[in-house]
PyMOL Python script that loads the backbone (N, CA, C, O; Angstrom):
from pymol import cmd

cmd.read_pdbstr("""\
ATOM      1  N   MET A   1     106.689 -33.122 119.936  1.00  0.00           N
ATOM      2  CA  MET A   1     106.695 -33.540 121.358  1.00  0.00           C
ATOM      3  C   MET A   1     105.490 -33.280 121.356  1.00  0.00           C
ATOM      4  O   MET A   1     105.279 -32.069 121.427  1.00  0.00           O
ATOM      5  N   THR A   2     104.374 -34.066 121.290  1.00  0.00           N
ATOM      6  CA  THR A   2     103.159 -34.141 121.299  1.00  0.00           C
ATOM      7  C   THR A   2     102.139 -33.855 122.140  1.00  0.00           C
ATOM      8  O   THR A   2     101.114 -33.193 121.985  1.00  0.00           O
ATOM      9  N   LYS A   3     103.020 -35.058 123.965  1.00  0.00           N
ATOM     10  CA  LYS A   3     102.320 -34.430 125.561  1.00  0.00           C
ATOM     11  C   LYS A   3     102.718 -32.802 125.463  1.00  0.00           C
ATOM     12  O   LYS A   3     103.531 -31.981 125.037  1.00  0.00           O
ATOM     13  N   LYS A   4     101.366 -33.031 126.273  1.00  0.00           N
ATOM     14  CA  LYS A   4     102.302 -32.014 127.419  1.00  0.00           C
ATOM     15  C   LYS A   4     103.000 -31.883 128.413  1.00  0.00           C
ATOM     16  O   LYS A   4     103.373 -32.917 128.967  1.00  0.00           O
ATOM     17  N   ILE A   5     103.399 -30.607 128.954  1.00  0.00           N
ATOM     18  CA  ILE A   5     104.294 -31.130 130.456  1.00  0.00           C
ATOM     19  C   ILE A   5     103.925 -30.693 131.682  1.00  0.00           C
ATOM     20  O   ILE A   5     103.935 -29.561 132.164  1.00  0.00           O
ATOM     21  N   LYS A   6     103.589 -31.769 132.133  1.00  0.00           N
ATOM     22  CA  LYS A   6     102.661 -31.456 133.508  1.00  0.00           C
ATOM     23  C   LYS A   6     103.119 -30.939 134.702  1.00  0.00           C
ATOM     24  O   LYS A   6     104.114 -31.418 135.246  1.00  0.00           O
ATOM     25  N   ALA A   7     102.473 -29.970 135.191  1.00  0.00           N
ATOM     26  CA  ALA A   7     103.136 -29.667 136.565  1.00  0.00           C
ATOM     27  C   ALA A   7     102.587 -30.324 137.588  1.00  0.00           C
ATOM     28  O   ALA A   7     101.586 -31.026 137.444  1.00  0.00           O
ATOM     29  N   THR A   8     103.362 -30.107 139.031  1.00  0.00           N
ATOM     30  CA  THR A   8     103.389 -30.909 139.969  1.00  0.00           C
ATOM     31  C   THR A   8     101.819 -30.795 140.427  1.00  0.00           C
ATOM     32  O   THR A   8     101.030 -31.691 140.727  1.00  0.00           O
ATOM     33  N   GLU A   9     101.633 -29.268 140.369  1.00  0.00           N
ATOM     34  CA  GLU A   9      99.898 -28.842 140.921  1.00  0.00           C
ATOM     35  C   GLU A   9      98.899 -29.529 140.799  1.00  0.00           C
ATOM     36  O   GLU A   9      97.956 -29.835 141.527  1.00  0.00           O
ATOM     37  N   GLN A  10      99.419 -29.886 139.107  1.00  0.00           N
ATOM     38  CA  GLN A  10      98.366 -30.200 138.335  1.00  0.00           C
ATOM     39  C   GLN A  10      97.827 -31.865 138.668  1.00  0.00           C
ATOM     40  O   GLN A  10      96.661 -32.242 138.556  1.00  0.00           O
ATOM     41  N   SER A  11      98.754 -32.544 139.010  1.00  0.00           N
ATOM     42  CA  SER A  11      98.313 -33.908 138.978  1.00  0.00           C
ATOM     43  C   SER A  11      99.239 -34.580 140.283  1.00  0.00           C
ATOM     44  O   SER A  11     100.449 -34.808 140.253  1.00  0.00           O
ATOM     45  N   PRO A  12      98.170 -34.855 141.578  1.00  0.00           N
ATOM     46  CA  PRO A  12      99.285 -35.469 142.207  1.00  0.00           C
ATOM     47  C   PRO A  12      99.860 -37.356 141.918  1.00  0.00           C
ATOM     48  O   PRO A  12     100.522 -37.970 142.754  1.00  0.00           O
ATOM     49  N   GLU A  13      99.452 -37.882 140.725  1.00  0.00           N
ATOM     50  CA  GLU A  13     100.520 -38.684 140.804  1.00  0.00           C
ATOM     51  C   GLU A  13     101.500 -38.664 139.228  1.00  0.00           C
ATOM     52  O   GLU A  13     101.782 -39.408 138.289  1.00  0.00           O
ATOM     53  N   TRP A  14     101.737 -37.344 139.698  1.00  0.00           N
ATOM     54  CA  TRP A  14     103.405 -36.684 138.595  1.00  0.00           C
ATOM     55  C   TRP A  14     103.662 -37.588 139.392  1.00  0.00           C
ATOM     56  O   TRP A  14     103.242 -37.956 140.490  1.00  0.00           O
ATOM     57  N   LYS A  15     104.920 -38.100 138.204  1.00  0.00           N
ATOM     58  CA  LYS A  15     106.366 -39.126 138.317  1.00  0.00           C
ATOM     59  C   LYS A  15     107.472 -38.433 138.246  1.00  0.00           C
ATOM     60  O   LYS A  15     108.516 -38.839 138.755  1.00  0.00           O
ATOM     61  N   GLY A  16     107.331 -36.825 137.336  1.00  0.00           N
ATOM     62  CA  GLY A  16     108.506 -36.265 136.891  1.00  0.00           C
ATOM     63  C   GLY A  16     108.593 -36.502 135.477  1.00  0.00           C
ATOM     64  O   GLY A  16     107.901 -37.260 134.797  1.00  0.00           O
ATOM     65  N   TYR A  17     109.770 -35.565 135.039  1.00  0.00           N
ATOM     66  CA  TYR A  17     109.680 -35.572 133.727  1.00  0.00           C
ATOM     67  C   TYR A  17     110.489 -37.097 133.070  1.00  0.00           C
ATOM     68  O   TYR A  17     110.613 -38.170 133.659  1.00  0.00           O
ATOM     69  N   ASP A  18     110.784 -36.865 132.184  1.00  0.00           N
ATOM     70  CA  ASP A  18     111.285 -38.017 131.216  1.00  0.00           C
ATOM     71  C   ASP A  18     112.545 -37.682 130.489  1.00  0.00           C
ATOM     72  O   ASP A  18     113.176 -36.628 130.577  1.00  0.00           O
ATOM     73  N   ILE A  19     112.781 -38.570 129.869  1.00  0.00           N
ATOM     74  CA  ILE A  19     114.116 -37.940 129.531  1.00  0.00           C
ATOM     75  C   ILE A  19     114.002 -36.860 127.966  1.00  0.00           C
ATOM     76  O   ILE A  19     114.918 -36.086 127.685  1.00  0.00           O
ATOM     77  N   ASP A  20     112.823 -36.989 127.147  1.00  0.00           N
ATOM     78  CA  ASP A  20     112.596 -36.237 125.565  1.00  0.00           C
ATOM     79  C   ASP A  20     112.082 -34.831 126.486  1.00  0.00           C
ATOM     80  O   ASP A  20     112.189 -33.715 125.979  1.00  0.00           O
ATOM     81  N   GLU A  21     111.457 -35.035 128.038  1.00  0.00           N
ATOM     82  CA  GLU A  21     110.524 -33.716 128.164  1.00  0.00           C
ATOM     83  C   GLU A  21     112.003 -33.415 129.151  1.00  0.00           C
ATOM     84  O   GLU A  21     111.752 -32.210 129.113  1.00  0.00           O
ATOM     85  N   LEU A  22     112.727 -33.446 129.616  1.00  0.00           N
ATOM     86  CA  LEU A  22     114.133 -32.973 130.100  1.00  0.00           C
ATOM     87  C   LEU A  22     115.021 -32.279 128.943  1.00  0.00           C
ATOM     88  O   LEU A  22     115.489 -31.140 128.928  1.00  0.00           O
ATOM     89  N   ARG A  23     115.101 -33.167 128.110  1.00  0.00           N
ATOM     90  CA  ARG A  23     115.847 -32.365 126.885  1.00  0.00           C
ATOM     91  C   ARG A  23     115.200 -31.086 126.183  1.00  0.00           C
ATOM     92  O   ARG A  23     115.828 -30.033 126.080  1.00  0.00           O
ATOM     93  N   TYR A  24     113.708 -31.276 125.638  1.00  0.00           N
ATOM     94  CA  TYR A  24     112.860 -30.170 125.646  1.00  0.00           C
ATOM     95  C   TYR A  24     113.214 -29.136 126.025  1.00  0.00           C
ATOM     96  O   TYR A  24     114.078 -28.401 125.546  1.00  0.00           O
ATOM     97  N   LEU A  25     112.548 -28.993 126.954  1.00  0.00           N
ATOM     98  CA  LEU A  25     112.839 -28.181 128.919  1.00  0.00           C
ATOM     99  C   LEU A  25     114.144 -27.383 128.681  1.00  0.00           C
ATOM    100  O   LEU A  25     114.188 -26.161 128.829  1.00  0.00           O
ATOM    101  N   GLN A  26     115.203 -28.131 128.305  1.00  0.00           N
ATOM    102  CA  GLN A  26     116.904 -27.403 128.298  1.00  0.00           C
ATOM    103  C   GLN A  26     117.170 -27.032 126.798  1.00  0.00           C
ATOM    104  O   GLN A  26     118.104 -26.323 126.421  1.00  0.00           O
ATOM    105  N   ALA A  27     116.475 -27.455 126.209  1.00  0.00           N
ATOM    106  CA  ALA A  27     116.727 -26.816 124.645  1.00  0.00           C
ATOM    107  C   ALA A  27     116.289 -25.531 124.485  1.00  0.00           C
ATOM    108  O   ALA A  27     116.955 -24.559 124.129  1.00  0.00           O
ATOM    109  N   TYR A  28     115.047 -25.587 124.791  1.00  0.00           N
ATOM    110  CA  TYR A  28     114.275 -24.671 124.533  1.00  0.00           C
ATOM    111  C   TYR A  28     114.327 -23.005 125.827  1.00  0.00           C
ATOM    112  O   TYR A  28     113.750 -21.924 125.718  1.00  0.00           O
ATOM    113  N   ALA A  29     115.222 -23.499 126.856  1.00  0.00           N
ATOM    114  CA  ALA A  29     115.991 -22.623 127.884  1.00  0.00           C
ATOM    115  C   ALA A  29     117.152 -21.942 127.328  1.00  0.00           C
ATOM    116  O   ALA A  29     117.416 -20.747 127.459  1.00  0.00           O
ATOM    117  N   GLN A  30     117.967 -23.021 126.553  1.00  0.00           N
ATOM    118  CA  GLN A  30     119.101 -22.577 125.637  1.00  0.00           C
ATOM    119  C   GLN A  30     118.504 -21.687 124.786  1.00  0.00           C
ATOM    120  O   GLN A  30     118.875 -20.523 124.935  1.00  0.00           O
ATOM    121  N   ALA A  31     117.720 -21.886 123.971  1.00  0.00           N
ATOM    122  CA  ALA A  31     117.023 -20.898 122.821  1.00  0.00           C
ATOM    123  C   ALA A  31     116.885 -19.533 122.663  1.00  0.00           C
ATOM    124  O   ALA A  31     117.182 -18.636 121.874  1.00  0.00           O
ATOM    125  N   ARG A  32     115.987 -19.826 124.332  1.00  0.00           N
ATOM    126  CA  ARG A  32     115.580 -18.267 124.819  1.00  0.00           C
ATOM    127  C   ARG A  32     116.828 -17.634 125.270  1.00  0.00           C
ATOM    128  O   ARG A  32     117.001 -16.526 124.762  1.00  0.00           O
ATOM    129  N   LEU A  33     117.930 -18.102 126.242  1.00  0.00           N
ATOM    130  CA  LEU A  33     118.747 -17.544 126.263  1.00  0.00           C
ATOM    131  C   LEU A  33     119.953 -16.845 125.043  1.00  0.00           C
ATOM    132  O   LEU A  33     120.738 -15.910 125.196  1.00  0.00           O
ATOM    133  N   GLU A  34     119.803 -17.386 124.299  1.00  0.00           N
ATOM    134  CA  GLU A  34     120.722 -17.072 123.174  1.00  0.00           C
ATOM    135  C   GLU A  34     119.720 -16.300 122.023  1.00  0.00           C
ATOM    136  O   GLU A  34     120.175 -15.784 121.002  1.00  0.00           O
ATOM    137  N   ILE A  35     118.567 -16.315 122.308  1.00  0.00           N
ATOM    138  CA  ILE A  35     117.776 -14.490 121.341  1.00  0.00           C
ATOM    139  C   ILE A  35     117.747 -13.756 122.431  1.00  0.00           C
ATOM    140  O   ILE A  35     117.983 -12.592 122.105  1.00  0.00           O
ATOM    141  N   GLU A  36     117.538 -13.874 123.802  1.00  0.00           N
ATOM    142  CA  GLU A  36     118.005 -12.787 124.879  1.00  0.00           C
ATOM    143  C   GLU A  36     119.570 -12.210 124.393  1.00  0.00           C
ATOM    144  O   GLU A  36     119.581 -11.074 123.919  1.00  0.00           O
ATOM    145  N   LYS A  37     120.431 -12.691 124.459  1.00  0.00           N
ATOM    146  CA  LYS A  37     121.862 -12.877 124.081  1.00  0.00           C
ATOM    147  C   LYS A  37     121.715 -11.710 122.517  1.00  0.00           C
ATOM    148  O   LYS A  37     122.163 -10.597 122.242  1.00  0.00           O
ATOM    149  N   GLU A  38     121.115 -12.405 122.029  1.00  0.00           N
ATOM    150  CA  GLU A  38     121.411 -11.639 120.751  1.00  0.00           C
ATOM    151  C   GLU A  38     120.277  -9.882 121.070  1.00  0.00           C
ATOM    152  O   GLU A  38     120.315  -8.783 120.518  1.00  0.00           O
ATOM    153  N   ARG A  39     119.938 -10.104 121.515  1.00  0.00           N
ATOM    154  CA  ARG A  39     119.035  -9.109 121.591  1.00  0.00           C
ATOM    155  C   ARG A  39     119.823  -8.089 122.098  1.00  0.00           C
ATOM    156  O   ARG A  39     120.002  -6.995 121.563  1.00  0.00           O
ATOM    157  N   MET A  40     120.391  -8.567 123.382  1.00  0.00           N
ATOM    158  CA  MET A  40     121.131  -7.083 124.030  1.00  0.00           C
ATOM    159  C   MET A  40     122.680  -6.759 123.129  1.00  0.00           C
ATOM    160  O   MET A  40     123.048  -5.610 122.883  1.00  0.00           O
ATOM    161  N   LEU A  41     123.528  -8.105 122.681  1.00  0.00           N
ATOM    162  CA  LEU A  41     124.051  -7.547 122.067  1.00  0.00           C
ATOM    163  C   LEU A  41     124.076  -6.358 120.468  1.00  0.00           C
ATOM    164  O   LEU A  41     125.069  -5.691 120.177  1.00  0.00           O
ATOM    165  N   ALA A  42     122.690  -6.350 119.601  1.00  0.00           N
ATOM    166  CA  ALA A  42     122.335  -5.510 119.250  1.00  0.00           C
ATOM    167  C   ALA A  42     121.550  -4.443 119.936  1.00  0.00           C
ATOM    168  O   ALA A  42     121.291  -3.354 119.425  1.00  0.00           O
ATOM    169  N   SER A  43     121.285  -4.727 120.813  1.00  0.00           N
ATOM    170  CA  SER A  43     120.922  -2.773 121.556  1.00  0.00           C
ATOM    171  C   SER A  43     122.273  -2.243 121.915  1.00  0.00           C
ATOM    172  O   SER A  43     122.402  -1.025 121.790  1.00  0.00           O
ATOM    173  N   ALA A  44     123.100  -2.791 122.254  1.00  0.00           N
ATOM    174  CA  ALA A  44     124.913  -2.393 122.919  1.00  0.00           C
ATOM    175  C   ALA A  44     125.347  -2.389 121.232  1.00  0.00           C
ATOM    176  O   ALA A  44     126.207  -1.515 121.116  1.00  0.00           O
ATOM    177  N   GLN A  45     125.191  -2.763 120.450  1.00  0.00           N
ATOM    178  CA  GLN A  45     125.706  -2.454 118.894  1.00  0.00           C
ATOM    179  C   GLN A  45     125.620  -1.025 118.881  1.00  0.00           C
ATOM    180  O   GLN A  45     126.536  -0.209 118.777  1.00  0.00           O
ATOM    181  N   SER A  46     124.410  -0.841 118.999  1.00  0.00           N
ATOM    182  CA  SER A  46     123.669   0.391 118.377  1.00  0.00           C
ATOM    183  C   SER A  46     124.029   1.831 119.168  1.00  0.00           C
ATOM    184  O   SER A  46     124.239   2.986 118.796  1.00  0.00           O
ATOM    185  N   LEU A  47     123.988   1.169 120.396  1.00  0.00           N
ATOM    186  CA  LEU A  47     124.759   2.334 121.139  1.00  0.00           C
ATOM    187  C   LEU A  47     125.941   2.761 120.594  1.00  0.00           C
ATOM    188  O   LEU A  47     126.035   3.806 119.951  1.00  0.00           O
ATOM    189  N   TYR A  48     126.927   1.945 120.835  1.00  0.00           N
ATOM    190  CA  TYR A  48     128.295   1.974 120.433  1.00  0.00           C
ATOM    191  C   TYR A  48     128.165   2.766 118.870  1.00  0.00           C
ATOM    192  O   TYR A  48     128.929   3.731 118.879  1.00  0.00           O
ATOM    193  N   SER A  49     127.577   2.670 117.806  1.00  0.00           N
ATOM    194  CA  SER A  49     128.011   2.580 116.703  1.00  0.00           C
ATOM    195  C   SER A  49     126.975   3.902 116.324  1.00  0.00           C
ATOM    196  O   SER A  49     126.826   4.393 115.206  1.00  0.00           O
ATOM    197  N   GLY A  50     126.231   4.372 117.747  1.00  0.00           N
ATOM    198  CA  GLY A  50     125.531   5.896 117.286  1.00  0.00           C
ATOM    199  C   GLY A  50     123.915   5.673 116.557  1.00  0.00           C
ATOM    200  O   GLY A  50     123.063   6.521 116.822  1.00  0.00           O
ATOM    201  N   THR A  51     123.751   5.137 116.139  1.00  0.00           N
ATOM    202  CA  THR A  51     122.468   5.187 115.256  1.00  0.00           C
ATOM    203  C   THR A  51     121.394   5.421 116.500  1.00  0.00           C
ATOM    204  O   THR A  51     120.437   6.163 116.279  1.00  0.00           O
ATOM    205  N   ALA A  52     121.522   4.866 117.670  1.00  0.00           N
ATOM    206  CA  ALA A  52     120.623   4.991 118.807  1.00  0.00           C
ATOM    207  C   ALA A  52     120.445   6.775 119.245  1.00  0.00           C
ATOM    208  O   ALA A  52     119.454   7.352 119.693  1.00  0.00           O
ATOM    209  N   ILE A  53     121.416   7.160 119.009  1.00  0.00           N
ATOM    210  CA  ILE A  53     121.511   8.628 119.455  1.00  0.00           C
ATOM    211  C   ILE A  53     120.807   9.648 117.952  1.00  0.00           C
ATOM    212  O   ILE A  53     119.997  10.575 117.945  1.00  0.00           O
ATOM    213  N   LYS A  54     121.389   9.108 117.063  1.00  0.00           N
ATOM    214  CA  LYS A  54     120.767   9.434 115.593  1.00  0.00           C
ATOM    215  C   LYS A  54     119.247   9.394 114.895  1.00  0.00           C
ATOM    216  O   LYS A  54     118.717  10.113 114.048  1.00  0.00           O
ATOM    217  N   LYS A  55     118.750   8.117 115.707  1.00  0.00           N
ATOM    218  CA  LYS A  55     117.565   8.014 115.757  1.00  0.00           C
ATOM    219  C   LYS A  55     116.594   9.617 116.040  1.00  0.00           C
ATOM    220  O   LYS A  55     115.549  10.044 115.549  1.00  0.00           O
ATOM    221  N   SER A  56     117.289  10.006 116.779  1.00  0.00           N
ATOM    222  CA  SER A  56     115.491  10.981 117.868  1.00  0.00           C
ATOM    223  C   SER A  56     115.659  12.500 117.201  1.00  0.00           C
ATOM    224  O   SER A  56     115.331  13.514 117.817  1.00  0.00           O
ATOM    225  N   GLY A  57     116.196  12.511 115.905  1.00  0.00           N
ATOM    226  CA  GLY A  57     115.374  13.330 115.410  1.00  0.00           C
ATOM    227  C   GLY A  57     116.640  15.298 115.871  1.00  0.00           C
ATOM    228  O   GLY A  57     117.788  15.128 116.284  1.00  0.00           O
ATOM    229  N   ILE A  58     116.358  16.070 115.771  1.00  0.00           N
ATOM    230  CA  ILE A  58     116.986  17.042 116.556  1.00  0.00           C
ATOM    231  C   ILE A  58     118.560  17.035 117.124  1.00  0.00           C
ATOM    232  O   ILE A  58     119.656  17.459 116.757  1.00  0.00           O
ATOM    233  N   MET A  59     117.930  16.209 118.369  1.00  0.00           N
ATOM    234  CA  MET A  59     118.704  16.158 119.429  1.00  0.00           C
ATOM    235  C   MET A  59     120.001  15.240 118.934  1.00  0.00           C
ATOM    236  O   MET A  59     121.139  15.290 119.401  1.00  0.00           O
ATOM    237  N   GLY A  60     119.541  14.430 117.915  1.00  0.00           N
ATOM    238  CA  GLY A  60     120.940  13.650 117.500  1.00  0.00           C
ATOM    239  C   GLY A  60     121.924  14.270 116.442  1.00  0.00           C
ATOM    240  O   GLY A  60     123.140  14.103 116.349  1.00  0.00           O
ATOM    241  N   ARG A  61     120.822  15.259 115.434  1.00  0.00           N
ATOM    242  CA  ARG A  61     121.537  15.716 114.389  1.00  0.00           C
ATOM    243  C   ARG A  61     122.584  16.766 115.679  1.00  0.00           C
ATOM    244  O   ARG A  61     123.811  16.682 115.622  1.00  0.00           O
ATOM    245  N   ILE A  62     121.989  17.570 116.616  1.00  0.00           N
ATOM    246  CA  ILE A  62     123.389  18.533 117.008  1.00  0.00           C
ATOM    247  C   ILE A  62     124.277  17.270 118.227  1.00  0.00           C
ATOM    248  O   ILE A  62     125.339  17.634 118.732  1.00  0.00           O
ATOM    249  N   LEU A  63     123.922  16.398 118.440  1.00  0.00           N
ATOM    250  CA  LEU A  63     124.738  15.154 119.533  1.00  0.00           C
ATOM    251  C   LEU A  63     126.087  15.028 118.050  1.00  0.00           C
ATOM    252  O   LEU A  63     127.306  15.123 117.912  1.00  0.00           O
ATOM    253  N   GLY A  64     124.798  14.752 117.174  1.00  0.00           N
ATOM    254  CA  GLY A  64     126.026  13.895 116.066  1.00  0.00           C
ATOM    255  C   GLY A  64     127.134  15.165 115.257  1.00  0.00           C
ATOM    256  O   GLY A  64     128.142  14.651 114.773  1.00  0.00           O
ATOM    257  N   SER A  65     127.014  16.930 115.057  1.00  0.00           N
ATOM    258  CA  SER A  65     127.458  17.604 114.921  1.00  0.00           C
ATOM    259  C   SER A  65     128.354  17.497 115.921  1.00  0.00           C
ATOM    260  O   SER A  65     129.286  17.983 115.280  1.00  0.00           O
ATOM    261  N   LEU A  66     128.942  17.202 117.210  1.00  0.00           N
ATOM    262  CA  LEU A  66     130.087  17.443 117.811  1.00  0.00           C
ATOM    263  C   LEU A  66     131.299  16.946 117.995  1.00  0.00           C
ATOM    264  O   LEU A  66     131.370  15.771 118.355  1.00  0.00           O
ATOM    265  N   THR A  67     132.269  17.554 117.834  1.00  0.00           N
ATOM    266  CA  THR A  67     133.487  16.437 117.973  1.00  0.00           C
ATOM    267  C   THR A  67     134.087  16.172 119.276  1.00  0.00           C
ATOM    268  O   THR A  67     133.532  16.776 120.194  1.00  0.00           O
ATOM    269  N   TYR A  68     135.100  15.412 119.613  1.00  0.00           N
ATOM    270  CA  TYR A  68     135.275  15.020 120.591  1.00  0.00           C
ATOM    271  C   TYR A  68     135.959  16.057 121.944  1.00  0.00           C
ATOM    272  O   TYR A  68     135.863  15.796 123.143  1.00  0.00           O
ATOM    273  N   MET A  69     136.763  17.468 121.229  1.00  0.00           N
ATOM    274  CA  MET A  69     136.775  18.618 121.909  1.00  0.00           C
ATOM    275  C   MET A  69     135.808  19.301 121.974  1.00  0.00           C
ATOM    276  O   MET A  69     135.966  20.382 122.542  1.00  0.00           O
ATOM    277  N   ASP A  70     134.654  19.026 121.521  1.00  0.00           N
ATOM    278  CA  ASP A  70     133.364  20.084 122.079  1.00  0.00           C
ATOM    279  C   ASP A  70     132.859  18.901 122.857  1.00  0.00           C
ATOM    280  O   ASP A  70     132.005  19.613 123.385  1.00  0.00           O
ATOM    281  N   TYR A  71     132.665  17.900 123.314  1.00  0.00           N
ATOM    282  CA  TYR A  71     132.544  17.108 124.290  1.00  0.00           C
ATOM    283  C   TYR A  71     133.431  17.442 125.873  1.00  0.00           C
ATOM    284  O   TYR A  71     133.140  17.612 127.057  1.00  0.00           O
ATOM    285  N   ALA A  72     134.485  17.406 125.127  1.00  0.00           N
ATOM    286  CA  ALA A  72     135.427  17.442 126.230  1.00  0.00           C
ATOM    287  C   ALA A  72     135.369  19.228 126.731  1.00  0.00           C
ATOM    288  O   ALA A  72     135.935  19.649 127.740  1.00  0.00           O
ATOM    289  N   PHE A  73     134.766  19.868 126.017  1.00  0.00           N
ATOM    290  CA  PHE A  73     134.875  20.932 126.433  1.00  0.00           C
ATOM    291  C   PHE A  73     133.738  21.179 127.498  1.00  0.00           C
ATOM    292  O   PHE A  73     133.871  21.446 128.693  1.00  0.00           O
ATOM    293  N   LEU A  74     132.631  21.027 126.785  1.00  0.00           N
ATOM    294  CA  LEU A  74     130.819  20.463 127.659  1.00  0.00           C
ATOM    295  C   LEU A  74     131.637  20.185 128.775  1.00  0.00           C
ATOM    296  O   LEU A  74     132.029  21.116 129.478  1.00  0.00           O
ATOM    297  N   ALA A  75     131.983  18.848 129.056  1.00  0.00           N
ATOM    298  CA  ALA A  75     132.791  18.322 130.589  1.00  0.00           C
ATOM    299  C   ALA A  75     132.687  19.046 131.194  1.00  0.00           C
ATOM    300  O   ALA A  75     131.872  19.407 132.043  1.00  0.00           O
ATOM    301  N   PHE A  76     134.232  19.606 130.492  1.00  0.00           N
ATOM    302  CA  PHE A  76     134.853  20.876 131.719  1.00  0.00           C
ATOM    303  C   PHE A  76     134.381  21.886 132.139  1.00  0.00           C
ATOM    304  O   PHE A  76     135.038  22.634 132.863  1.00  0.00           O
ATOM    305  N   LYS A  77     132.903  22.188 131.714  1.00  0.00           N
ATOM    306  CA  LYS A  77     132.447  23.576 131.657  1.00  0.00           C
ATOM    307  C   LYS A  77     131.401  22.422 133.627  1.00  0.00           C
ATOM    308  O   LYS A  77     131.654  22.413 134.832  1.00  0.00           O
ATOM    309  N   ILE A  78     130.511  21.854 132.877  1.00  0.00           N
ATOM    310  CA  ILE A  78     129.733  21.516 133.761  1.00  0.00           C
ATOM    311  C   ILE A  78     130.348  21.241 135.280  1.00  0.00           C
ATOM    312  O   ILE A  78     129.899  21.698 136.331  1.00  0.00           O
ATOM    313  N   CYS A  79     131.797  20.144 135.066  1.00  0.00           N
ATOM    314  CA  CYS A  79     132.418  20.033 136.393  1.00  0.00           C
ATOM    315  C   CYS A  79     132.620  21.192 136.648  1.00  0.00           C
ATOM    316  O   CYS A  79     132.068  21.377 137.733  1.00  0.00           O
ATOM    317  N   ARG A  80     133.220  22.393 136.214  1.00  0.00           N
ATOM    318  CA  ARG A  80     133.371  23.901 136.771  1.00  0.00           C
ATOM    319  C   ARG A  80     132.484  24.281 137.654  1.00  0.00           C
ATOM    320  O   ARG A  80     132.606  24.919 138.700  1.00  0.00           O
ATOM    321  N   LYS A  81     131.452  23.761 137.051  1.00  0.00           N
ATOM    322  CA  LYS A  81     129.980  24.594 137.807  1.00  0.00           C
ATOM    323  C   LYS A  81     129.875  23.543 138.717  1.00  0.00           C
ATOM    324  O   LYS A  81     130.462  23.731 139.783  1.00  0.00           O
ATOM    325  N   ALA A  82     129.339  22.588 138.593  1.00  0.00           N
ATOM    326  CA  ALA A  82     129.323  21.389 139.464  1.00  0.00           C
ATOM    327  C   ALA A  82     129.964  21.553 140.896  1.00  0.00           C
ATOM    328  O   ALA A  82     129.400  21.513 141.990  1.00  0.00           O
ATOM    329  N   TYR A  83     131.383  21.763 140.572  1.00  0.00           N
ATOM    330  CA  TYR A  83     132.385  22.186 141.875  1.00  0.00           C
ATOM    331  C   TYR A  83     132.435  23.222 142.685  1.00  0.00           C
ATOM    332  O   TYR A  83     132.939  23.253 143.807  1.00  0.00           O
ATOM    333  N   SER A  84     131.733  24.355 141.919  1.00  0.00           N
ATOM    334  CA  SER A  84     131.619  25.933 142.551  1.00  0.00           C
ATOM    335  C   SER A  84     130.184  25.639 143.054  1.00  0.00           C
ATOM    336  O   SER A  84     129.768  26.334 143.981  1.00  0.00           O
ATOM    337  N   ILE A  85     129.513  24.830 142.616  1.00  0.00           N
ATOM    338  CA  ILE A  85     128.160  24.632 143.702  1.00  0.00           C
ATOM    339  C   ILE A  85     128.597  23.987 144.832  1.00  0.00           C
ATOM    340  O   ILE A  85     128.467  24.490 145.948  1.00  0.00           O
ATOM    341  N   PHE A  86     129.112  22.902 144.637  1.00  0.00           N
ATOM    342  CA  PHE A  86     129.473  21.898 146.064  1.00  0.00           C
ATOM    343  C   PHE A  86     130.230  22.215 146.787  1.00  0.00           C
ATOM    344  O   PHE A  86     130.311  21.719 147.911  1.00  0.00           O
ATOM    345  N   HIS A  87     131.357  23.562 146.142  1.00  0.00           N
ATOM    346  CA  HIS A  87     132.454  23.401 147.423  1.00  0.00           C
ATOM    347  C   HIS A  87     132.334  25.261 147.883  1.00  0.00           C
ATOM    348  O   HIS A  87     133.451  25.757 148.032  1.00  0.00           O
ATOM    349  N   ARG A  88     131.585  25.887 148.022  1.00  0.00           N
ATOM    350  CA  ARG A  88     131.424  26.889 148.177  1.00  0.00           C
ATOM    351  C   ARG A  88     131.577  26.984 149.893  1.00  0.00           C
ATOM    352  O   ARG A  88     131.410  26.022 150.642  1.00  0.00           O
ATOM    353  N   HIS A  89     131.966  28.498 150.365  1.00  0.00           N
ATOM    354  CA  HIS A  89     132.626  28.192 151.518  1.00  0.00           C
ATOM    355  C   HIS A  89     131.520  29.482 152.296  1.00  0.00           C
ATOM    356  O   HIS A  89     131.616  29.734 153.497  1.00  0.00           O
TER     357      HIS A  89
END
""", "prot")
cmd.dss("prot")
cmd.show_as("cartoon", "prot")
cmd.util.cbc("prot")
cmd.orient("prot")
């Protein structure tokens, strides 16, 4: 496509888009949508696989060495402390 797409504000005699311009705009929008979808899937996959946490140095090593029981125990302790803070008489 060699000619530029004109906006309505640029030219008062603007008659609209022709079919080639509409197809180009539709393909461009679809390509942007697919690229964004792939980017979001890649970032979500890195979160689920744990690579986002493991990249962060010492914190990644600490969190990577914890088992599910450790997480459950920490969650229990945090919830118990939060409950005691909010339910004082």
